[in-house]
FIKOLZA-1660 file (N, C-alpha, C; in steps of 0.1 Angstrom, whole numbers, plus 5000, padded with zeros to 4 digits):
% residues 204
   i   px   py   pz ch aa at
   1 7148 6368 8447  A  X  N
   1 7154 6359 8442  A  X CA
   1 7145 6350 8435  A  X  C
   2 7138 6344 8448  A  X  N
   2 7123 6343 8446  A  X CA
   2 7116 6341 8433  A  X  C
   3 7111 6357 8429  A  X  N
   3 7108 6361 8416  A  X CA
   3 7115 6363 8406  A  X  C
   4 7126 6360 8406  A  X  N
   4 7137 6359 8396  A  X CA
   4 7135 6350 8387  A  X  C
   5 7137 6340 8399  A  X  N
   5 7138 6322 8392  A  X CA
   5 7121 6321 8388  A  X  C
   6 7114 6323 8398  A  X  N
   6 7100 6323 8389  A  X CA
   6 7101 6330 8376  A  X  C
   7 7102 6338 8374  A  X  N
   7 7100 6351 8361  A  X CA
   7 7106 6338 8351  A  X  C
   8 7119 6327 8357  A  X  N
   8 7130 6330 8347  A  X CA
   8 7120 6317 8341  A  X  C
   9 7114 6309 8349  A  X  N
   9 7104 6291 8347  A  X CA
   9 7096 6299 8338  A  X  C
  10 7093 6308 8340  A  X  N
  10 7075 6311 8332  A  X CA
  10 7079 6321 8312  A  X  C
  11 7091 6324 8317  A  X  N
  11 7095 6322 8304  A  X CA
  11 7099 6309 8297  A  X  C
  12 7104 6306 8304  A  X  N
  12 7108 6294 8296  A  X CA
  12 7098 6287 8291  A  X  C
  13 7095 6288 8297  A  X  N
  13 7079 6277 8292  A  X CA
  13 7076 6287 8281  A  X  C
  14 7070 6298 8283  A  X  N
  14 7061 6309 8269  A  X CA
  14 7070 6303 8255  A  X  C
  15 7089 6303 8265  A  X  N
  15 7093 6302 8247  A  X CA
  15 7094 6287 8240  A  X  C
  16 7088 6278 8250  A  X  N
  16 7087 6267 8245  A  X CA
  16 7072 6263 8236  A  X  C
  17 7062 6270 8241  A  X  N
  17 7052 6264 8241  A  X CA
  17 7052 6281 8229  A  X  C
  18 7057 6288 8225  A  X  N
  18 7056 6298 8215  A  X CA
  18 7062 6297 8204  A  X  C
  19 7074 6287 8204  A  X  N
  19 7082 6284 8199  A  X CA
  19 7096 6293 8196  A  X  C
  20 7097 6299 8204  A  X  N
  20 7108 6310 8201  A  X CA
  20 7117 6308 8210  A  X  C
  21 7131 6304 8203  A  X  N
  21 7140 6301 8208  A  X CA
  21 7152 6305 8211  A  X  C
  22 7151 6321 8213  A  X  N
  22 7161 6328 8213  A  X CA
  22 7158 6336 8228  A  X  C
  23 7147 6338 8231  A  X  N
  23 7139 6332 8247  A  X CA
  23 7138 6322 8257  A  X  C
  24 7141 6313 8249  A  X  N
  24 7144 6293 8260  A  X CA
  24 7153 6298 8258  A  X  C
  25 7167 6302 8258  A  X  N
  25 7179 6305 8262  A  X CA
  25 7183 6315 8271  A  X  C
  26 7175 6326 8267  A  X  N
  26 7177 6338 8279  A  X CA
  26 7172 6334 8293  A  X  C
  27 7154 6326 8286  A  X  N
  27 7151 6320 8302  A  X CA
  27 7158 6317 8311  A  X  C
  28 7161 6302 8302  A  X  N
  28 7172 6294 8311  A  X CA
  28 7183 6302 8315  A  X  C
  29 7193 6310 8306  A  X  N
  29 7205 6314 8309  A  X CA
  29 7200 6326 8322  A  X  C
  30 7187 6331 8331  A  X  N
  30 7188 6335 8336  A  X CA
  30 7184 6327 8352  A  X  C
  31 7179 6319 8347  A  X  N
  31 7172 6311 8358  A  X CA
  31 7194 6303 8363  A  X  C
  32 7198 6304 8354  A  X  N
  32 7211 6296 8358  A  X CA
  32 7216 6307 8371  A  X  C
  33 7218 6321 8363  A  X  N
  33 7228 6328 8365  A  X CA
  33 7220 6334 8384  A  X  C
  34 7212 6333 8387  A  X  N
  34 7197 6336 8394  A  X CA
  34 7200 6326 8407  A  X  C
  35 7208 6313 8403  A  X  N
  35 7205 6303 8408  A  X CA
  35 7216 6300 8412  A  X  C
  36 7232 6301 8405  A  X  N
  36 7239 6302 8410  A  X CA
  36 7241 6313 8421  A  X  C
  37 7238 6324 8422  A  X  N
  37 7239 6339 8428  A  X CA
  37 7234 6332 8436  A  X  C
  38 7222 6326 8440  A  X  N
  38 7217 6326 8453  A  X CA
  38 7226 6313 8459  A  X  C
  39 7233 6303 8453  A  X  N
  39 7238 6291 8459  A  X CA
  39 7252 6299 8465  A  X  C
  40 7256 6306 8459  A  X  N
  40 7273 6313 8464  A  X CA
  40 7267 6325 8476  A  X  C
  41 7255 6328 8470  A  X  N
  41 7253 6337 8485  A  X CA
  41 7248 6331 8500  A  X  C
  42 7242 6313 8497  A  X  N
  42 7236 6307 8505  A  X CA
  42 7251 6300 8517  A  X  C
  43 7261 6299 8504  A  X  N
  43 7270 6286 8512  A  X CA
  43 7285 6294 8515  A  X  C
  44 7289 6285 8526  A  X  N
  44 7298 6295 8530  A  X CA
  44 7308 6290 8528  A  X  C
  45 7323 6300 8528  A  X  N
  45 7341 6303 8518  A  X CA
  45 7341 6288 8514  A  X  C
  46 7346 6282 8501  A  X  N
  46 7349 6272 8500  A  X CA
  46 7338 6263 8499  A  X  C
  47 7324 6263 8496  A  X  N
  47 7318 6252 8500  A  X CA
  47 7309 6251 8483  A  X  C
  48 7317 6240 8480  A  X  N
  48 7310 6235 8463  A  X CA
  48 7301 6216 8462  A  X  C
  49 7296 6217 8449  A  X  N
  49 7292 6200 8449  A  X CA
  49 7292 6200 8441  A  X  C
  50 7290 6179 8437  A  X  N
  50 7290 6182 8425  A  X CA
  50 7283 6185 8415  A  X  C
  51 7268 6192 8418  A  X  N
  51 7256 6197 8414  A  X CA
  51 7261 6205 8406  A  X  C
  52 7272 6212 8406  A  X  N
  52 7280 6227 8400  A  X CA
  52 7289 6220 8387  A  X  C
  53 7293 6209 8394  A  X  N
  53 7303 6204 8375  A  X CA
  53 7295 6198 8369  A  X  C
  54 7276 6200 8369  A  X  N
  54 7268 6195 8362  A  X CA
  54 7263 6212 8359  A  X  C
  55 7261 6221 8366  A  X  N
  55 7250 6231 8358  A  X CA
  55 7263 6239 8353  A  X  C
  56 7272 6237 8356  A  X  N
  56 7283 6249 8343  A  X CA
  56 7281 6242 8333  A  X  C
  57 7275 6229 8323  A  X  N
  57 7271 6228 8308  A  X CA
  57 7262 6237 8305  A  X  C
  58 7249 6238 8313  A  X  N
  58 7246 6246 8308  A  X CA
  58 7248 6262 8300  A  X  C
  59 7258 6269 8311  A  X  N
  59 7265 6281 8300  A  X CA
  59 7277 6283 8290  A  X  C
  60 7282 6271 8290  A  X  N
  60 7285 6266 8281  A  X CA
  60 7280 6257 8268  A  X  C
  61 7271 6246 8271  A  X  N
  61 7264 6246 8252  A  X CA
  61 7257 6263 8255  A  X  C
  62 7251 6265 8262  A  X  N
  62 7241 6278 8254  A  X CA
  62 7253 6288 8244  A  X  C
  63 7263 6290 8255  A  X  N
  63 7276 6295 8246  A  X CA
  63 7283 6295 8235  A  X  C
  64 7282 6280 8233  A  X  N
  64 7287 6278 8215  A  X CA
  64 7273 6279 8212  A  X  C
  65 7261 6273 8216  A  X  N
  65 7253 6274 8203  A  X CA
  65 7250 6286 8198  A  X  C
  66 7249 6296 8206  A  X  N
  66 7250 6312 8209  A  X CA
  66 7259 6315 8196  A  X  C
  67 7270 6310 8200  A  X  N
  67 7290 6316 8191  A  X CA
  67 7280 6309 8176  A  X  C
  68 7275 6298 8180  A  X  N
  68 7270 6289 8163  A  X CA
  68 7262 6296 8153  A  X  C
  69 7253 6301 8161  A  X  N
  69 7243 6315 8154  A  X CA
  69 7246 6323 8150  A  X  C
  70 7258 6331 8156  A  X  N
  70 7264 6344 8151  A  X CA
  70 7271 6341 8141  A  X  C
  71 7279 6330 8138  A  X  N
  71 7290 6325 8131  A  X CA
  71 7281 6330 8117  A  X  C
  72 7268 6316 8121  A  X  N
  72 7256 6311 8105  A  X CA
  72 7253 6327 8099  A  X  C
  73 7247 6334 8110  A  X  N
  73 7237 6347 8107  A  X CA
  73 7250 6357 8097  A  X  C
  74 7265 6353 8102  A  X  N
  74 7276 6362 8093  A  X CA
  74 7280 6362 8081  A  X  C
  75 7281 6347 8078  A  X  N
  75 7282 6339 8064  A  X CA
  75 7273 6339 8057  A  X  C
  76 7256 6340 8061  A  X  N
  76 7250 6348 8054  A  X CA
  76 7249 6360 8050  A  X  C
  77 7258 6371 8052  A  X  N
  77 7257 6383 8051  A  X CA
  77 7244 6390 8057  A  X  C
  78 7236 6385 8065  A  X  N
  78 7227 6393 8074  A  X CA
  78 7232 6400 8087  A  X  C
  79 7224 6407 8091  A  X  N
  79 7231 6417 8104  A  X CA
  79 7222 6413 8113  A  X  C
  80 7220 6406 8113  A  X  N
  80 7206 6399 8128  A  X CA
  80 7195 6394 8122  A  X  C
  81 7195 6384 8133  A  X  N
  81 7186 6371 8134  A  X CA
  81 7170 6372 8147  A  X  C
  82 7157 6372 8138  A  X  N
  82 7151 6377 8144  A  X CA
  82 7145 6384 8150  A  X  C
  83 7153 6396 8150  A  X  N
  83 7157 6408 8154  A  X CA
  83 7172 6419 8160  A  X  C
  84 7178 6406 8166  A  X  N
  84 7189 6400 8176  A  X CA
  84 7203 6407 8170  A  X  C
  85 7206 6418 8166  A  X  N
  85 7220 6424 8163  A  X CA
  85 7225 6412 8161  A  X  C
  86 7231 6412 8155  A  X  N
  86 7247 6395 8154  A  X CA
  86 7256 6399 8167  A  X  C
  87 7259 6419 8170  A  X  N
  87 7268 6418 8178  A  X CA
  87 7269 6420 8190  A  X  C
  88 7247 6413 8195  A  X  N
  88 7248 6414 8208  A  X CA
  88 7242 6395 8209  A  X  C
  89 7248 6389 8193  A  X  N
  89 7248 6377 8200  A  X CA
  89 7261 6372 8203  A  X  C
  90 7266 6375 8196  A  X  N
  90 7284 6365 8207  A  X CA
  90 7289 6378 8217  A  X  C
  91 7280 6393 8214  A  X  N
  91 7275 6394 8232  A  X CA
  91 7274 6386 8240  A  X  C
  92 7266 6378 8241  A  X  N
  92 7258 6371 8247  A  X CA
  92 7261 6356 8248  A  X  C
  93 7270 6349 8239  A  X  N
  93 7273 6342 8238  A  X CA
  93 7289 6347 8251  A  X  C
  94 7298 6353 8248  A  X  N
  94 7309 6350 8251  A  X CA
  94 7304 6355 8272  A  X  C
  95 7297 6360 8274  A  X  N
  95 7290 6361 8288  A  X CA
  95 7284 6348 8293  A  X  C
  96 7280 6337 8283  A  X  N
  96 7272 6330 8287  A  X CA
  96 7295 6312 8289  A  X  C
  97 7297 6317 8282  A  X  N
  97 7310 6306 8281  A  X CA
  97 7323 6311 8292  A  X  C
  98 7324 6326 8297  A  X  N
  98 7329 6329 8304  A  X CA
  98 7323 6331 8318  A  X  C
  99 7316 6322 8319  A  X  N
  99 7301 6324 8329  A  X CA
  99 7306 6305 8333  A  X  C
 100 7313 6298 8326  A  X  N
 100 7310 6282 8326  A  X CA
 100 7321 6286 8329  A  X  C
 101 7335 6296 8321  A  X  N
 101 7346 6287 8326  A  X CA
 101 7350 6295 8336  A  X  C
 102 7340 6311 8345  A  X  N
 102 7344 6307 8367  A  X CA
 102 7336 6300 8370  A  X  C
 103 7331 6294 8365  A  X  N
 103 7323 6279 8375  A  X CA
 103 7338 6268 8372  A  X  C
 104 7344 6267 8364  A  X  N
 104 7358 6260 8362  A  X CA
 104 7368 6261 8375  A  X  C
 105 7369 6275 8369  A  X  N
 105 7379 6278 8379  A  X CA
 105 7376 6278 8394  A  X  C
 106 7361 6283 8398  A  X  N
 106 7363 6283 8410  A  X CA
 106 7361 6265 8416  A  X  C
 107 7357 6257 8410  A  X  N
 107 7357 6250 8415  A  X CA
 107 7375 6239 8413  A  X  C
 108 7376 6243 8400  A  X  N
 108 7392 6240 8402  A  X CA
 108 7406 6246 8418  A  X  C
 109 7398 6257 8418  A  X  N
 109 7404 6268 8434  A  X CA
 109 7403 6261 8441  A  X  C
 110 7387 6255 8441  A  X  N
 110 7383 6253 8459  A  X CA
 110 7372 6263 8466  A  X  C
 111 7364 6262 8452  A  X  N
 111 7354 6272 8461  A  X CA
 111 7361 6285 8456  A  X  C
 112 7349 6299 8461  A  X  N
 112 7355 6309 8462  A  X CA
 112 7356 6315 8477  A  X  C
 113 7359 6326 8480  A  X  N
 113 7363 6333 8495  A  X CA
 113 7359 6345 8495  A  X  C
 114 7355 6351 8505  A  X  N
 114 7353 6366 8510  A  X CA
 114 7350 6373 8497  A  X  C
 115 7360 6385 8492  A  X  N
 115 7349 6392 8482  A  X CA
 115 7349 6386 8465  A  X  C
 116 7354 6373 8472  A  X  N
 116 7348 6365 8452  A  X CA
 116 7336 6364 8456  A  X  C
 117 7330 6359 8467  A  X  N
 117 7322 6354 8467  A  X CA
 117 7315 6371 8466  A  X  C
 118 7312 6375 8468  A  X  N
 118 7304 6389 8470  A  X CA
 118 7307 6401 8454  A  X  C
 119 7316 6392 8443  A  X  N
 119 7315 6394 8435  A  X CA
 119 7312 6389 8426  A  X  C
 120 7312 6371 8427  A  X  N
 120 7303 6362 8413  A  X CA
 120 7291 6362 8417  A  X  C
 121 7284 6367 8438  A  X  N
 121 7267 6372 8437  A  X CA
 121 7271 6382 8424  A  X  C
 122 7272 6393 8434  A  X  N
 122 7268 6401 8424  A  X CA
 122 7265 6401 8408  A  X  C
 123 7274 6400 8400  A  X  N
 123 7271 6397 8386  A  X CA
 123 7271 6390 8383  A  X  C
 124 7265 6378 8382  A  X  N
 124 7251 6371 8388  A  X CA
 124 7237 6380 8387  A  X  C
 125 7235 6380 8389  A  X  N
 125 7223 6387 8394  A  X CA
 125 7224 6394 8387  A  X  C
 126 7230 6408 8389  A  X  N
 126 7225 6421 8381  A  X CA
 126 7229 6415 8361  A  X  C
 127 7235 6407 8359  A  X  N
 127 7233 6401 8344  A  X CA
 127 7221 6393 8339  A  X  C
 128 7214 6385 8356  A  X  N
 128 7206 6382 8352  A  X CA
 128 7193 6394 8350  A  X  C
 129 7195 6403 8361  A  X  N
 129 7182 6414 8358  A  X CA
 129 7182 6421 8346  A  X  C
 130 7192 6423 8339  A  X  N
 130 7201 6433 8327  A  X CA
 130 7191 6421 8313  A  X  C
 131 7191 6409 8314  A  X  N
 131 7186 6401 8305  A  X CA
 131 7169 6405 8306  A  X  C
 132 7159 6403 8324  A  X  N
 132 7151 6406 8325  A  X CA
 132 7144 6421 8318  A  X  C
 133 7152 6428 8323  A  X  N
 133 7151 6450 8318  A  X CA
 133 7151 6448 8305  A  X  C
 134 7157 6435 8297  A  X  N
 134 7163 6437 8286  A  X CA
 134 7150 6440 8273  A  X  C
 135 7147 6421 8279  A  X  N
 135 7128 6415 8275  A  X CA
 135 7119 6421 8276  A  X  C
 136 7117 6426 8288  A  X  N
 136 7106 6436 8288  A  X CA
 136 7103 6448 8285  A  X  C
 137 7116 6459 8290  A  X  N
 137 7113 6470 8280  A  X CA
 137 7118 6471 8263  A  X  C
 138 7124 6459 8257  A  X  N
 138 7126 6459 8250  A  X CA
 138 7125 6451 8235  A  X  C
 139 7114 6442 8246  A  X  N
 139 7112 6437 8235  A  X CA
 139 7099 6436 8228  A  X  C
 140 7090 6427 8222  A  X  N
 140 7078 6434 8215  A  X CA
 140 7070 6440 8214  A  X  C
 141 7063 6453 8205  A  X  N
 141 7048 6458 8211  A  X CA
 141 7047 6460 8225  A  X  C
 142 7056 6464 8227  A  X  N
 142 7061 6480 8237  A  X CA
 142 7049 6474 8252  A  X  C
 143 7059 6461 8252  A  X  N
 143 7056 6460 8264  A  X CA
 143 7049 6469 8273  A  X  C
 144 7066 6477 8280  A  X  N
 144 7053 6489 8299  A  X CA
 144 7042 6492 8291  A  X  C
 145 7042 6504 8279  A  X  N
 145 7031 6506 8275  A  X CA
 145 7013 6495 8276  A  X  C
 146 7021 6489 8272  A  X  N
 146 7008 6472 8272  A  X CA
 146 7001 6470 8284  A  X  C
 147 7018 6469 8292  A  X  N
 147 7012 6463 8306  A  X CA
 147 7004 6478 8312  A  X  C
 148 7007 6489 8313  A  X  N
 148 7003 6503 8317  A  X CA
 148 6989 6502 8313  A  X  C
 149 6986 6500 8299  A  X  N
 149 6973 6499 8293  A  X CA
 149 6961 6491 8303  A  X  C
 150 6971 6480 8303  A  X  N
 150 6955 6471 8310  A  X CA
 150 6955 6471 8322  A  X  C
 151 6964 6481 8328  A  X  N
 151 6954 6490 8341  A  X CA
 151 6952 6502 8342  A  X  C
 152 6948 6505 8330  A  X  N
 152 6939 6523 8332  A  X CA
 152 6948 6531 8330  A  X  C
 153 6962 6529 8325  A  X  N
 153 6977 6541 8333  A  X CA
 153 6982 6545 8325  A  X  C
 154 6981 6542 8310  A  X  N
 154 6989 6549 8304  A  X CA
 154 6980 6562 8301  A  X  C
 155 6969 6563 8298  A  X  N
 155 6961 6572 8291  A  X CA
 155 6967 6586 8297  A  X  C
 156 6972 6582 8313  A  X  N
 156 6974 6598 8323  A  X CA
 156 6991 6600 8321  A  X  C
 157 6994 6591 8310  A  X  N
 157 7010 6591 8315  A  X CA
 157 7017 6597 8302  A  X  C
 158 7030 6611 8304  A  X  N
 158 7032 6611 8296  A  X CA
 158 7039 6603 8278  A  X  C
 159 7039 6604 8267  A  X  N
 159 7045 6600 8262  A  X CA
 159 7061 6598 8262  A  X  C
 160 7070 6605 8266  A  X  N
 160 7079 6606 8266  A  X CA
 160 7086 6596 8278  A  X  C
 161 7079 6590 8282  A  X  N
 161 7076 6577 8291  A  X CA
 161 7077 6564 8288  A  X  C
 162 7072 6566 8275  A  X  N
 162 7071 6555 8266  A  X CA
 162 7084 6562 8257  A  X  C
 163 7099 6562 8254  A  X  N
 163 7105 6562 8243  A  X CA
 163 7117 6557 8245  A  X  C
 164 7119 6553 8233  A  X  N
 164 7129 6543 8233  A  X CA
 164 7138 6546 8240  A  X  C
 165 7148 6556 8237  A  X  N
 165 7160 6566 8247  A  X CA
 165 7157 6560 8259  A  X  C
 166 7143 6564 8268  A  X  N
 166 7144 6557 8281  A  X CA
 166 7145 6543 8284  A  X  C
 167 7139 6532 8275  A  X  N
 167 7139 6520 8278  A  X CA
 167 7150 6517 8276  A  X  C
 168 7164 6522 8266  A  X  N
 168 7173 6518 8264  A  X CA
 168 7183 6521 8269  A  X  C
 169 7178 6528 8282  A  X  N
 169 7180 6540 8301  A  X CA
 169 7178 6527 8312  A  X  C
 170 7168 6522 8307  A  X  N
 170 7165 6512 8320  A  X CA
 170 7173 6506 8319  A  X  C
 171 7167 6499 8305  A  X  N
 171 7178 6481 8296  A  X CA
 171 7195 6483 8308  A  X  C
 172 7204 6495 8302  A  X  N
 172 7212 6494 8304  A  X CA
 172 7216 6498 8320  A  X  C
 173 7207 6505 8324  A  X  N
 173 7211 6501 8340  A  X CA
 173 7216 6496 8350  A  X  C
 174 7215 6481 8351  A  X  N
 174 7216 6471 8354  A  X CA
 174 7232 6468 8351  A  X  C
 175 7240 6473 8338  A  X  N
 175 7250 6469 8341  A  X CA
 175 7258 6479 8339  A  X  C
 176 7252 6489 8344  A  X  N
 176 7259 6496 8348  A  X CA
 176 7260 6494 8364  A  X  C
 177 7249 6492 8373  A  X  N
 177 7253 6489 8381  A  X CA
 177 7260 6483 8391  A  X  C
 178 7265 6469 8377  A  X  N
 178 7275 6456 8379  A  X CA
 178 7283 6459 8379  A  X  C
 179 7288 6472 8370  A  X  N
 179 7302 6474 8367  A  X CA
 179 7305 6485 8382  A  X  C
 180 7299 6491 8383  A  X  N
 180 7302 6501 8397  A  X CA
 180 7311 6491 8407  A  X  C
 181 7292 6483 8413  A  X  N
 181 7295 6474 8425  A  X CA
 181 7309 6463 8426  A  X  C
 182 7309 6456 8409  A  X  N
 182 7323 6450 8408  A  X CA
 182 7341 6460 8410  A  X  C
 183 7341 6467 8406  A  X  N
 183 7351 6474 8408  A  X CA
 183 7352 6482 8426  A  X  C
 184 7339 6485 8431  A  X  N
 184 7335 6486 8446  A  X CA
 184 7341 6471 8448  A  X  C
 185 7342 6464 8452  A  X  N
 185 7340 6452 8460  A  X CA
 185 7358 6444 8451  A  X  C
 186 7360 6443 8440  A  X  N
 186 7373 6439 8437  A  X CA
 186 7385 6451 8439  A  X  C
 187 7380 6459 8436  A  X  N
 187 7393 6474 8436  A  X CA
 187 7399 6480 8448  A  X  C
 188 7388 6480 8456  A  X  N
 188 7381 6491 8468  A  X CA
 188 7388 6483 8481  A  X  C
 189 7387 6486 8493  A  X  N
 189 7394 6478 8505  A  X CA
 189 7382 6478 8514  A  X  C
 190 7371 6482 8505  A  X  N
 190 7355 6478 8512  A  X CA
 190 7352 6467 8518  A  X  C
 191 7357 6458 8511  A  X  N
 191 7353 6448 8511  A  X CA
 191 7361 6435 8511  A  X  C
 192 7376 6433 8519  A  X  N
 192 7383 6431 8519  A  X CA
 192 7386 6424 8523  A  X  C
 193 7380 6402 8525  A  X  N
 193 7382 6399 8536  A  X CA
 193 7371 6397 8544  A  X  C
 194 7357 6402 8535  A  X  N
 194 7346 6401 8537  A  X CA
 194 7343 6391 8528  A  X  C
 195 7330 6387 8537  A  X  N
 195 7320 6371 8531  A  X CA
 195 7305 6379 8536  A  X  C
 196 7295 6364 8528  A  X  N
 196 7283 6374 8530  A  X CA
 196 7274 6366 8536  A  X  C
 197 7267 6369 8549  A  X  N
 197 7257 6355 8552  A  X CA
 197 7236 6365 8547  A  X  C
 198 7237 6352 8542  A  X  N
 198 7226 6355 8537  A  X CA
 198 7210 6350 8543  A  X  C
 199 7203 6363 8556  A  X  N
 199 7194 6356 8556  A  X CA
 199 7186 6352 8556  A  X  C
 200 7171 6339 8558  A  X  N
 200 7161 6332 8554  A  X CA
 200 7154 6338 8547  A  X  C
 201 7150 6348 8545  A  X  N
 201 7143 6364 8539  A  X CA
 201 7144 6363 8524  A  X  C
 202 7164 6362 8522  A  X  N
 202 7167 6368 8516  A  X CA
 202 7160 6369 8494  A  X  C
 203 7154 6353 8503  A  X  N
 203 7141 6346 8490  A  X CA
 203 7132 6354 8487  A  X  C
 204 7124 6367 8494  A  X  N
 204 7117 6375 8491  A  X CA
 204 7120 6374 8475  A  X  C
% end
């Protein structure tokens, strides 16, 4: 989790320096998702704090702004903005708003318990990983190829490893794992009544 949080912080910094508003929102959202996932795992059943009321503003504000951007693109007659399809804009905005609503629901219920804690932790971690994977594999200038070229390995690997299809599969894989584990946790008896105990090494 520490590596994901560090990555998100650097993503926000680079987005500010390079004037990339889309990456800025993505970095902030990733930090929020991973941070709240970590808090969910660290806390006891039903434990909340005033901090939760403050941090829920992040997904709500980001979601509203993202939807406003999507509507602006639709009204202009375009199908994308800065290379991002308008459908993805609405999808991300909806996820942000759902995350904020989930926070409000958790606080009004007095926290989360048992399998609900596991599900909350899992979906936030997996979706944060999905954002990171999409940024890496589908980002500009073929980042995987650039990385492997830097360390001198690209010329020794098959061109098939740098195909868009493979990148799409690797990007969507966290979402597939997310759906699998959410179904397993919420709709089977495997985790019924169970909670999560996070060791001190979980931040590695």
